[in-house]
C-alpha positions as CSV (number, residue, x, y, z in Angstrom):
1,M,30.6,107.7,154.3
2,L,28.3,106.1,152.1
3,I,25.4,108.2,150.1
4,E,24.6,105.5,147.2
5,F,25.4,102.4,145.3
6,S,24.2,101.2,142.4
7,V,24.5,97.5,140.8
8,E,22.8,96.5,137.3
9,N,23.9,92.6,135.2
10,Y,25.1,91.2,138.3
11,R,24.3,87.7,139.3
12,S,20.7,87.8,140.2
13,F,20.6,91.7,139.5
14,Q,19.2,91.8,136.1
15,E,18.0,96.0,135.9
16,K,20.0,98.8,137.2
17,Q,19.2,98.4,141.2
18,T,20.1,101.8,143.6
19,F,20.3,101.2,147.5
20,S,20.7,104.6,149.2
21,M,21.5,105.9,152.6
22,V,20.0,109.2,152.0
23,A,17.5,110.8,154.8
24,S,13.9,111.2,153.9
25,E,12.3,113.8,154.9
26,D,10.8,112.1,157.8
27,K,11.3,113.7,161.2
28,A,11.4,111.2,163.2
29,M,14.9,110.3,165.4
30,L,16.5,112.8,163.0
31,D,19.0,113.5,165.7
32,T,20.0,109.7,166.7
33,N,19.5,107.3,163.4
34,T,20.7,110.6,160.6
35,F,23.6,112.8,160.2
36,P,23.7,116.1,158.2
37,M,25.8,115.2,155.1
38,P,29.1,117.3,154.7
39,N,28.7,120.6,152.7
40,T,25.2,120.6,152.3
41,D,22.2,121.9,155.1
42,K,19.4,120.2,152.6
43,L,20.3,116.5,153.2
44,R,21.1,114.2,155.6
45,L,22.6,110.5,155.9
46,L,21.4,107.2,157.4
47,K,23.7,106.0,160.0
48,S,22.3,102.5,159.1
49,T,20.1,100.0,157.0
50,V,18.6,96.7,157.6
51,I,17.9,94.4,154.7
52,Y,15.2,91.8,154.6
53,G,13.6,89.1,151.9
54,A,13.7,85.8,151.8
55,N,16.5,83.2,150.8
56,A,17.9,83.5,147.3
57,S,16.1,87.0,146.8
58,G,19.0,88.8,146.7
59,K,20.5,90.6,149.7
60,S,23.9,88.7,150.2
61,N,23.9,90.0,146.4
62,L,24.2,93.4,146.9
63,L,26.5,93.2,149.6
64,R,28.3,90.9,147.0
65,A,28.6,93.7,144.6
66,M,29.9,96.1,146.8
67,Q,32.6,93.1,147.7
68,V,33.4,92.8,144.3
69,L,34.1,96.5,143.5
70,R,35.9,97.3,146.3
71,N,38.3,94.0,145.7
72,I,38.7,95.0,142.3
73,V,39.8,99.0,143.2
74,V,42.3,97.6,146.1
75,N,44.0,94.9,143.6
76,S,43.4,95.4,140.1
77,A,47.3,96.9,139.4
78,S,48.8,95.4,141.9
79,R,47.5,91.6,142.3
80,M,46.6,91.2,138.5
81,Q,48.3,90.5,135.3
82,K,47.7,90.2,131.5
83,G,45.0,87.5,131.7
84,D,43.7,87.1,134.6
85,K,39.8,87.6,135.2
86,F,37.5,89.8,137.1
87,S,35.3,87.8,139.3
88,I,32.7,89.4,137.7
89,E,29.0,87.4,137.3
90,P,26.1,88.4,135.2
91,F,22.8,87.9,134.9
92,R,22.4,84.5,133.2
93,L,18.9,84.1,133.0
94,N,18.9,86.0,130.4
95,S,20.5,85.0,126.7
96,E,21.8,89.2,126.3
97,L,22.7,90.2,129.6
98,R,25.0,86.8,129.7
99,E,27.5,88.7,127.3
100,Q,27.2,92.6,128.0
101,P,29.5,94.1,130.7
102,T,28.4,94.3,134.4
103,S,28.1,97.6,136.1
104,F,28.9,99.2,139.5
105,E,28.1,102.7,140.5
106,V,29.4,104.5,144.0
107,I,28.8,107.6,145.5
108,F,30.4,108.8,148.6
109,I,32.3,111.1,150.6
110,H,35.5,111.3,151.8
111,K,37.3,114.0,153.6
112,D,34.1,116.1,152.9
113,I,34.3,116.0,148.9
114,R,31.6,114.1,147.1
115,Y,32.5,111.6,144.5
116,E,31.0,109.7,141.8
117,Y,33.0,106.5,140.7
118,G,31.7,104.0,137.9
119,L,32.4,100.9,136.3
120,A,31.2,98.7,133.2
121,L,33.4,95.3,133.1
122,N,33.1,91.6,132.4
123,T,35.6,88.6,133.5
124,E,37.9,89.8,130.6
125,R,37.9,93.2,130.0
126,V,37.2,96.8,131.7
127,Y,34.5,98.4,128.9
128,E,34.3,101.8,131.3
129,E,35.6,103.4,134.0
130,W,34.8,107.5,135.4
131,L,35.0,109.7,138.4
132,I,33.2,113.1,138.9
133,A,34.3,115.0,142.7
134,H,32.1,117.7,143.8
135,R,33.9,120.6,145.1
136,N,33.0,123.8,145.8
137,E,29.4,123.3,144.3
138,S,30.8,122.1,141.0
139,S,31.0,118.7,139.6
140,Q,34.3,118.0,137.6
141,K,34.7,115.1,135.4
142,W,38.2,113.9,136.6
143,F,38.9,111.0,134.1
144,F,36.6,108.5,131.8
145,R,37.5,105.9,129.9
146,K,35.9,103.8,127.3
147,Y,36.4,100.7,125.5
148,S,35.3,100.6,121.4
149,P,34.1,97.5,121.0
150,E,34.6,97.8,117.2
151,N,38.0,96.4,118.7
152,P,37.5,92.2,119.0
153,N,41.2,91.5,120.5
154,L,40.1,90.8,124.0
155,Q,44.0,91.4,124.9
156,D,44.8,94.1,123.5
157,D,45.0,97.4,125.6
158,K,44.5,99.7,122.9
159,G,41.2,100.8,121.6
160,Y,40.2,103.2,124.8
161,E,39.1,106.8,124.1
162,W,40.3,108.8,127.5
163,S,39.7,112.1,128.7
164,F,40.9,113.7,131.6
165,G,39.1,116.8,133.8
166,R,41.1,120.1,134.8
167,G,40.3,119.0,138.2
168,L,42.4,116.3,137.9
169,K,46.1,117.5,138.7
170,G,49.4,115.7,138.8
171,E,50.5,112.5,136.8
172,K,48.3,111.7,134.0
173,K,49.2,110.6,130.6
174,R,52.3,108.3,132.1
175,I,50.0,106.7,134.4
176,Q,47.6,105.8,131.9
177,K,50.1,103.8,129.9
178,L,50.2,101.4,132.9
179,V,46.9,100.7,132.4
180,R,45.8,97.4,131.3
181,Y,42.5,95.9,129.8
182,N,41.6,94.2,133.2
183,S,43.1,96.7,135.4
184,L,41.9,100.3,136.8
185,F,42.9,103.7,136.1
186,L,42.2,104.1,139.8
187,S,44.3,101.4,141.1
188,H,47.5,102.5,138.8
189,A,47.3,106.2,140.2
190,A,47.3,104.8,143.7
191,Q,50.2,102.9,143.4
192,N,52.0,105.7,141.7
193,N,51.1,107.8,145.1
194,H,49.5,110.4,142.6
195,P,48.0,112.9,145.6
196,Q,43.9,113.4,144.5
197,L,43.7,109.2,143.8
198,S,45.4,107.9,146.4
199,E,42.8,109.7,148.9
200,I,40.1,107.8,146.9
201,F,41.7,104.7,146.7
202,E,42.1,105.2,150.7
203,W,38.4,105.0,151.0
204,F,37.8,101.4,148.8
205,Q,40.9,100.2,150.8
206,Q,40.4,101.4,154.6
207,R,37.0,102.5,154.9
208,I,35.0,100.0,154.2
209,S,34.7,96.5,156.1
210,I,32.6,93.9,154.9
211,L,31.9,90.5,156.8
212,N,29.9,87.3,155.8
213,P,29.0,84.5,158.0
214,N,32.4,83.2,156.8
215,S,34.6,85.6,157.7
216,R,36.8,85.7,160.7
217,T,37.4,88.8,162.3
218,T,39.1,86.9,166.0
219,E,42.4,87.9,164.8
220,F,41.7,91.9,164.1
221,T,39.9,92.4,167.3
222,L,43.1,90.3,168.8
223,S,45.8,92.9,167.0
224,L,43.5,95.9,169.1
225,L,43.9,94.2,171.9
226,E,47.6,93.2,171.9
227,E,48.4,97.2,170.8
228,D,45.8,99.2,173.0
229,Q,45.1,98.1,176.5
230,K,42.7,101.1,176.5
231,F,41.0,99.2,173.6
232,S,40.9,95.9,175.6
233,Q,38.8,97.2,178.3
234,K,36.4,98.4,176.2
235,V,35.9,95.1,174.3
236,V,35.6,93.4,177.8
237,K,33.0,95.9,179.0
238,L,31.0,95.6,175.8
239,I,30.6,91.7,176.1
240,R,30.0,92.4,180.2
241,N,27.5,94.8,178.8
242,A,25.7,92.0,176.7
243,D,24.8,90.0,180.3
244,I,27.7,87.7,179.4
245,D,29.3,86.8,183.5
246,I,32.8,87.2,181.6
247,F,35.3,89.0,184.6
248,D,38.0,89.8,182.2
249,I,40.0,87.8,178.9
250,H,43.7,87.2,178.8
251,I,45.5,87.1,176.1
252,E,48.6,85.0,175.2
253,T,50.7,85.0,172.1
254,N,53.2,82.4,171.5
255,P,55.7,81.9,168.1
256,I,54.1,79.5,165.8
257,S,56.6,76.0,164.9
258,D,58.8,76.2,162.1
259,N,56.6,73.6,160.3
260,L,53.5,75.6,160.6
261,K,56.1,78.6,158.9
262,S,57.0,76.4,156.3
263,F,52.6,75.3,155.6
264,F,52.1,79.1,155.7
265,K,54.9,79.9,153.3
266,R,53.6,77.0,150.6
267,F,50.0,77.7,151.2
268,F,50.4,81.5,150.1
269,Q,52.8,80.9,146.9
270,E,50.5,78.2,146.1
271,V,46.9,80.2,146.6
272,E,48.7,83.7,146.3
273,Q,51.4,83.1,143.6
274,Q,53.2,85.2,145.4
275,E,57.3,85.7,145.1
276,E,59.6,84.7,147.8
277,E,60.6,87.9,149.2
278,D,57.0,88.5,149.9
279,F,56.9,86.1,152.8
280,V,58.9,88.2,155.4
281,E,55.9,88.9,157.6
282,I,55.2,85.1,158.1
283,D,58.1,85.3,160.9
284,E,56.0,87.8,162.6
285,I,52.7,85.5,163.0
286,K,51.7,84.8,166.3
287,R,49.6,81.6,167.9
288,F,47.1,83.6,170.6
289,D,45.4,81.6,173.2
290,I,42.3,83.2,174.6
291,T,40.6,82.6,177.6
292,T,38.0,84.4,179.7
293,V,38.1,84.6,183.3
294,R,34.8,83.7,185.3
295,Q,33.9,84.0,189.0
296,M,33.6,80.9,191.3
297,N,29.6,80.6,192.5
298,D,31.1,79.4,195.7
299,S,34.1,81.9,196.5
300,D,35.7,85.2,195.7
301,N,38.4,83.0,193.0
302,Y,38.4,83.0,189.8
303,I,38.3,80.5,187.5
304,E,39.9,80.3,183.3
305,F,38.0,79.1,180.4
306,E,39.3,78.3,176.7
307,M,37.4,80.6,174.5
308,S,36.6,77.4,172.5
309,D,34.3,76.4,175.8
310,E,32.4,79.2,175.4
311,S,29.1,79.5,173.5
312,G,28.7,80.3,169.7
313,G,27.4,83.6,170.7
314,T,30.0,84.4,172.6
315,Q,32.4,83.8,170.3
316,R,31.0,85.9,167.8
317,L,30.6,88.3,169.6
318,F,34.2,88.7,170.8
319,E,35.0,88.6,167.2
320,L,33.1,91.1,165.9
321,A,33.6,93.2,169.2
322,G,36.8,94.5,167.6
323,L,35.8,95.7,164.4
324,W,32.7,96.7,165.6
325,L,34.3,99.1,168.2
326,Y,37.1,100.2,165.7
327,V,34.6,101.4,162.9
328,L,32.6,103.4,165.4
329,Q,35.5,105.1,166.8
330,H,36.8,106.0,163.4
331,G,33.5,106.8,161.2
332,E,33.7,103.9,158.8
333,L,31.5,102.3,156.8
334,L,30.4,98.4,158.0
335,I,28.7,96.3,156.0
336,V,27.7,92.7,157.5
337,D,25.8,89.9,156.0
338,E,23.5,88.2,158.0
339,L,23.8,89.8,161.6
340,D,22.1,87.5,163.6
341,T,23.8,84.2,163.1
342,S,24.5,83.3,167.0
343,L,23.4,85.9,168.3
344,H,20.6,86.9,170.6
345,P,17.8,89.2,168.7
346,L,18.6,91.5,172.0
347,L,22.0,91.4,171.5
348,S,21.6,92.4,167.7
349,Q,19.5,95.0,168.6
350,A,22.0,96.2,171.2
351,L,24.9,96.0,168.7
352,V,22.6,98.3,165.9
353,K,21.6,100.7,168.8
354,M,25.2,101.5,169.3
355,F,25.6,103.5,165.7
356,H,22.4,105.5,166.8
357,D,23.5,106.4,170.0
358,P,25.7,110.2,169.5
359,D,27.8,109.4,172.4
360,I,28.7,106.4,171.0
361,N,29.0,107.0,166.9
362,E,30.5,110.7,167.2
363,N,32.2,110.3,164.1
364,N,29.1,109.0,161.9
365,A,29.9,105.5,161.2
366,Q,27.5,103.7,159.2
367,L,26.2,100.0,159.6
368,I,24.6,98.4,156.6
369,F,23.7,94.2,157.6
370,T,21.4,92.0,156.7
371,T,18.9,90.1,158.6
372,H,16.0,87.4,159.2
373,D,15.8,88.6,162.6
374,T,12.2,90.4,162.4
375,T,12.3,91.5,166.0
376,L,14.0,94.4,164.6
377,L,11.1,95.6,162.7
378,D,10.7,97.9,165.1
379,E,9.5,101.9,164.7
380,D,11.8,102.7,168.2
381,I,14.7,101.3,166.4
382,F,14.4,102.2,162.8
383,R,12.8,104.7,160.9
384,S,10.7,103.7,157.6
385,D,13.9,105.0,154.9
386,Q,16.4,102.8,157.0
387,I,14.6,99.4,156.0
388,W,14.9,97.8,152.9
389,F,13.6,94.7,151.2
390,T,15.1,92.4,148.4
391,E,12.5,90.5,146.5
392,K,12.7,88.7,142.9
393,D,10.5,90.3,140.1
394,R,8.7,88.1,137.4
395,N,12.3,87.7,135.4
396,M,13.3,85.8,138.6
397,S,15.3,89.4,138.8
398,T,16.3,91.0,142.3
399,N,14.1,94.3,142.8
400,M,15.2,96.5,146.0
401,Y,12.9,98.5,147.8
402,S,12.8,100.4,151.3
403,L,9.6,101.3,153.6
404,L,8.7,104.4,152.4
405,E,6.9,102.6,150.0
406,F,4.3,101.8,152.0
407,K,2.0,104.0,154.0
408,I,2.3,103.1,157.5
409,N,-0.7,103.5,159.8
410,E,0.2,105.0,164.0
411,D,-0.8,101.6,165.1
412,E,0.8,99.4,162.6
413,S,3.2,96.2,163.7
414,L,5.9,96.4,161.4
415,Q,7.0,92.8,162.5
416,K,3.5,91.3,162.2
417,G,2.8,93.3,158.5
418,Y,6.0,91.6,157.2
419,Q,5.4,88.3,158.4
420,S,2.2,88.8,157.0
421,G,3.5,89.7,153.7
422,R,1.9,93.7,153.1
423,Y,5.5,94.5,152.5
424,G,6.2,91.4,150.3
425,A,9.7,90.2,149.9
426,I,9.2,87.1,152.3
427,P,9.4,83.2,150.7
428,L,6.2,81.3,150.0
429,I,6.7,78.3,150.8
430,N,4.5,75.2,150.1
431,R,3.7,72.2,152.1
432,L,7.0,70.4,152.7
433,N,6.5,66.9,152.0
434,T,9.9,64.3,151.7
């Protein structure tokens, strides 16, 4: 579960900005929209947050920063080689910062232990990497590495200062020797089955799902439907409850042709630069034919439609359904950019409310999403600490803040307040001329 995420000198973020999932002392919707932080009676965490802001204000950049951190942790040891570069884009409107490292910090809880993990890096090299664990009400620095900038050779793995805490057990020195200037100690430790660090790696790899408007999650939904008939019924129920007159969904799987297998193999060789032996799974690729079942309006008979014949909203809901239900079932973190894409506002509300329903969200899954849908700005849906805004300042860098910074009157309409500019984070549009 996520507590905080901070980013500095990345894309539109110049100064350090911190996004928090820690609930305030507000008592509103305490039992539905928040849950107790493990191992403490003092703090609670939010089940969901929504981020508003004008186009190009930095909403998506925050989610992209989370995704970049996750990808680097997951891939730096296994998929990167010497000379490969990180996908890091510093703030480019300041000449000094363009040459400085980007920083990411994340505070999270995994298996009831609170961790703080941080990175400082540019496209070429990791400058800092550190991890702190909070166990039994004590803080333990597990490891820290820092690059000495006096060393001008960016292709050198030397020039690092290392320190390890007593709380980190198991092999350390041997794994340290495997770490490159463009890879992470955490990633190599997991690759070498380090018992403690593998669990932290697992949080990044398996407990976070990130969706943007171009994400295709249909395959994930289909794989779950194929494996679990009960899960299939849950997906159909979700779609039917969305007031879509679909009675059932049928899925047929067929093997892909040899020509298509050859295409995939060539594609992955070119794009992923993998070796021949990495392609055994291509023989297991299947083609899914998806049809929806509806009842005729003049009889008790049923008729099938191709999923491609359904509306964009129905297809979008089907894409989301599998991952949405899976995250709720397993208590994971779901991050969605532009949730409202192709979805009716009432459907977006219903999806969000699933995270607030204690009977559905039994394992304290969390949702973070961006949207332009102002109908969600409703005090019956969100607490003030769940609503965040992004806005560009005079330096054209992104500032983040929550609705908590404003005094809200009892009879105040959050939607009207936002649209009138009371909370900022809206576009200033001059008359559009051709």
